[in-house]
C-alpha positions in Angstrom: -22.5 18.9 1.4 -25.9 17.2 -0.4 -26.7 14.7 2.2 -28.5 17.5 4.0 -29.7 19.5 1.0 -33.4 19.5 -1.2 -33.8 18.5 -3.9 -35.3 21.6 -4.8 -32.0 23.0 -3.8 -30.2 20.2 -5.5 -31.9 21.3 -8.4 -30.7 24.7 -8.6 -26.7 23.6 -8.9 -27.1 21.0 -12.1 -23.6 21.0 -13.8 -23.4 19.0 -16.2 -20.9 16.3 -15.1 -20.1 15.2 -19.0 -19.4 18.6 -20.0 -18.9 20.7 -16.8 -16.7 18.5 -15.1 -13.8 16.9 -17.1 -10.9 17.4 -15.5 -8.2 20.1 -16.9 -4.6 18.2 -17.4 -2.9 21.3 -19.5 -3.5 24.0 -22.0 -0.1 23.8 -24.0 -0.7 22.6 -27.7 3.0 20.6 -27.1 1.5 18.3 -24.5 -2.1 18.6 -25.7 -1.0 17.0 -29.7 1.8 15.1 -28.1 -0.5 12.4 -28.3 0.1 8.8 -28.9 -2.3 7.7 -32.1 0.0 4.8 -33.6 -0.7 3.0 -31.3 3.0 2.6 -30.3 2.5 2.2 -27.0 -0.7 0.5 -25.8 -0.9 2.4 -22.8 -0.6 5.5 -24.0 -2.7 4.9 -26.9 -5.5 4.7 -23.9 -3.7 7.5 -21.4 -2.6 10.9 -22.5 1.3 10.5 -22.4 1.5 13.7 -20.8 -0.6 12.2 -17.5 1.8 8.4 -18.3 5.2 11.2 -17.6 3.2 13.2 -14.9 2.8 8.7 -12.9 6.1 7.5 -13.7 8.1 10.3 -12.2 6.5 9.4 -9.1 7.3 5.9 -9.7 11.2 4.8 -9.0 13.5 5.0 -11.9 13.6 0.7 -12.3 10.1 1.6 -12.5 9.5 3.9 -15.0 9.6 3.3 -19.3 7.7 0.5 -21.1 6.7 -0.9 -16.8 3.3 0.9 -17.0 0.7 -1.0 -18.1 -2.7 0.6 -16.8 -3.5 3.4 -14.0 -5.9 4.1 -12.0 -6.1 8.2 -10.7 -8.3 9.7 -8.4 -8.1 13.8 -8.4 -6.9 14.8 -4.8 -6.4 18.2 -3.2 -2.2 18.0 -3.4 -2.2 21.0 -0.5 -1.1 19.7 3.1 -3.0 19.9 5.8 -2.8 23.1 8.3 -4.0 24.2 11.0 -7.1 27.7 11.6 -9.1 29.9 13.6 -8.5 32.1 16.0 -7.4 29.9 18.6 -5.8 27.2 15.8 -9.5 25.0 16.6 -9.5 24.3 13.3 -7.6 22.0 11.3 -8.1 22.1 7.2 -7.4 19.6 4.7 -8.7 16.9 1.8 -10.6 14.0 2.5 -10.9 14.9 5.8 -14.1 12.5 5.6 -12.6 9.4 6.0 -9.2 9.7 6.2 -8.9 11.2 9.6 -11.4 8.3 11.1 -9.1 5.4 9.1 -5.9 7.5 11.0 -7.9 7.2 14.1 -9.0 3.6 13.9 -5.0 2.5 13.6 -3.8 4.6 15.5 -5.8 3.1 18.4 -5.2 0.1 16.8 -1.1 0.3 16.8 -1.6 1.8 21.0 -3.5 -0.4 22.0 -1.4 -3.7 20.9 0.1 -5.4 23.6 1.3 -8.8 24.5 -0.7 -11.9 21.8 0.1 -14.8 24.8 -2.2 -11.9 27.0 -5.2 -11.2 25.1 -8.2 -12.5 26.0 -10.3 -10.7 21.8 -9.2 -10.9 18.5 -8.5 -6.6 18.1 -8.8 -5.6 13.8 -9.5 -2.4 11.7 -10.6 -3.5 8.7 -10.8 0.0 5.2 -12.4 -1.0 2.8 -13.2 0.8 -0.7 -15.7 2.5 -2.6 -18.4 3.5 0.4 -19.4 6.5 -1.2 -20.3 4.5 -4.4 -22.5 1.8 -2.7 -19.6 -0.2 -1.4 -20.4 -3.0 -4.2 -16.7 -4.6 -4.8 -14.6 -7.5 -4.3 -12.8 -5.3 -1.6 -16.0 -2.9 -0.7 -17.8 -3.3 2.2 -20.1 -5.0 0.6 -18.3 -8.0 -0.2 -17.0 -10.9 1.6 -13.9 -9.6 2.5 -14.9 -9.1 6.1 -16.2 -12.6 6.9 -13.9 -14.4 4.9 -11.3 -12.7 7.1 -12.9 -13.8 10.6 -13.5 -17.2 9.3 -9.9 -17.8 8.8 -8.5 -15.8 11.8 -11.4 -18.3 13.7 -10.3 -21.7 11.8 -6.6 -21.1 12.4 -7.7 -20.2 16.1 -9.7 -22.3 17.1 -9.1 -26.1 15.3 -10.9 -28.2 18.1 -13.3 -26.0 19.4 -16.7 -26.8 18.1 -18.8 -26.5 15.0 -20.9 -23.8 16.0 -17.5 -21.5 16.8 -17.4 -19.0 14.4 -21.1 -18.1 15.1 -20.0 -17.9 18.7 -16.8 -15.5 18.3 -19.4 -12.9 16.5 -22.4 -12.9 18.4 -19.6 -11.9 21.2 -17.6 -9.2 18.7 -18.2 -5.2 18.0 -17.7 -3.2 15.5 -17.3 -0.1 15.1 -18.6 2.0 11.8 -16.0 5.2 12.0 -17.7 7.7 9.4 -17.3 11.7 9.7 -20.0 13.1 10.6 -22.3 17.1 9.5 -21.4 19.3 12.3 -23.5 22.3 13.4 -22.4 25.1 11.0 -23.8 28.6 12.7 -24.6 30.0 9.3 -26.7 26.4 8.3 -28.0 25.6 11.6 -31.5 25.3 10.1 -29.9 21.8 8.7 -30.0 20.4 11.8 -32.0 19.4 15.2 -30.7 21.4 17.8 -31.7 18.7 19.9 -29.4 16.5 18.0 -27.2 18.3 16.0 -23.4 17.3 16.4 -20.7 20.3 17.7 -17.3 21.0 16.8 -14.4 19.9 19.3 -17.1 18.1 21.3 -16.3 14.5 20.4 -17.6 11.5 18.6 -20.9 11.5 17.5 -23.3 8.6 17.8 -25.7 8.4 14.9 -29.2 7.1 14.7 -31.5 6.9 12.3 -35.0 5.0 12.4 -35.2 3.0 9.1 -31.9 1.8 9.6 -29.5 4.2 7.7 -27.1 3.7 10.3 -26.8 0.2 12.2 -26.7 1.6 16.2 -29.4 -0.3 18.6 -30.0 1.2 22.3 -27.5 -1.8 23.1 -24.3 -0.7 20.9 -25.1 3.3 21.6 -24.7 2.5 26.0 -21.9 0.6 25.2 -20.1 2.9 23.3 -21.1 5.5 25.8 -19.5 3.6 28.5 -16.1 3.5 26.9 -16.6 7.3 26.5 -16.7 7.2 30.7 -14.4 5.5 31.3 -11.5 6.8 28.9 -13.3 10.8 30.3 -13.7 12.4 27.0 -17.0 13.6 25.6 -19.6 12.3 23.1 -22.5 13.5 21.1 -25.7 12.3 19.9 -27.0 12.6 16.2 -29.8 12.3 14.2 -31.1 13.9 11.6 -34.1 16.3 10.8 -37.6 13.9 10.2 -38.2 16.2 6.9 -34.4 15.8 5.7 -33.0 13.2 3.5 -30.0 10.6 5.9 -26.8 9.8 4.3 -25.4 6.1 5.4 -22.5 3.7 6.0 -21.0 0.5 6.0 -22.4 -0.1 8.7 -25.9 -1.7 8.3 -23.4 -3.8 5.2 -21.0 -4.9 8.0 -23.8 -5.7 10.4 -26.4 -7.6 7.3 -23.3 -9.3 6.6 -22.6 -10.7 9.9 -24.8 -9.5 12.1 -22.5 -8.3 14.3 -23.7 -6.1 17.3 -22.7 -2.5 15.3 -22.9 1.1 16.6 -22.5 3.7 13.7 -19.8 6.7 14.8 -18.2 9.7 13.2 -16.3 12.8 13.5 -18.3 16.0 13.2 -16.8 18.6 9.9 -17.8 20.7 8.1 -17.6 20.8 4.4 -17.9 17.3 3.8 -16.8 16.4 0.3 -15.9 19.4 -0.7 -12.4 19.7 -2.2 -11.3 21.4 1.3 -12.8 20.3 4.1 -12.6 21.2 7.6 -12.8 19.9 11.3 -12.5 20.7 14.8 -8.6 19.7 16.3 -8.7 18.6 19.6 -12.1 15.8 17.4 -9.1 14.5 15.6 -7.1 13.1 19.4 -10.6 12.5 21.0 -12.0 10.2 18.7 -8.6 8.2 18.3 -8.7 7.9 22.5 -12.3 6.5 21.9 -11.1 4.0 19.4 -8.5 2.9 21.5 -11.0 2.9 24.3 -13.5 0.2 22.1 -10.4 -2.1 22.0 -9.3 -2.0 25.4 -13.0 -2.0 27.4 -14.9 -3.5 24.9 -14.2 -7.2 26.5 -15.1 -6.3 30.1 -18.1 -4.3 29.0 -19.7 -6.9 27.1 -19.8 -9.2 29.8 -22.6 -6.9 31.6 -24.5 -6.0 28.7 -26.7 -8.9 27.1 
């Protein structure tokens, strides 16, 4: 993965993205030459009719025809996920980074829900777009979406409270920034610090970085470790080698915008950003349990942490 490669290694594989990375829709002349050059359809003059036909075929019949006014498309692997490994210990799928974390968080939120009248805190999960390209968009983590949402929730729940109730709520809150982590690969063991290397199927990883590429600090890490202990699950620690670059997450962005105590964590995986990624089957479940534990136990743990 590019995060753990040196400049020399990146330069040794340097395709021209303009010339070498175009998607191939078809090599059939019938489709290639069927381009709407007369402008009879506004969208057809911008997007190849063959692509439009593929998009339309996935929609209900009532939404086909001239109802498509524009398209935002992303190329993905359409093969279904599958299990592998001699003991069935691996999970193979496209876009594990970061659909795995999204699933763990949403499943935990659903399963941790109880009677709203008995809840002592607001439990929520936010899934942002555009993390891989900087998060600077109207629906990215760098937008006002988080604080707008928290402000509106606080206003609905605290009409009669003092004016600084939002600040108090933020101070009493906890954010888990979940993004996949680079597991220790036996063929590339030199890419990790052996004392801080994440292992497949050994639990979520707490991410540390002195340059604040991750938002974890001593308090948030301690809280997250206590949750693992209460839930009876393993967990790990990770810090990149001192001579290696380090990726980042939305954790520092969220912490900066909100001032909320934040921990950065993730499930270990191999082949990050490849068309087909690989992780441990047990980790998929362990990560869910850890997230559920945060939602259940954070209020009681936080009382004893200042």
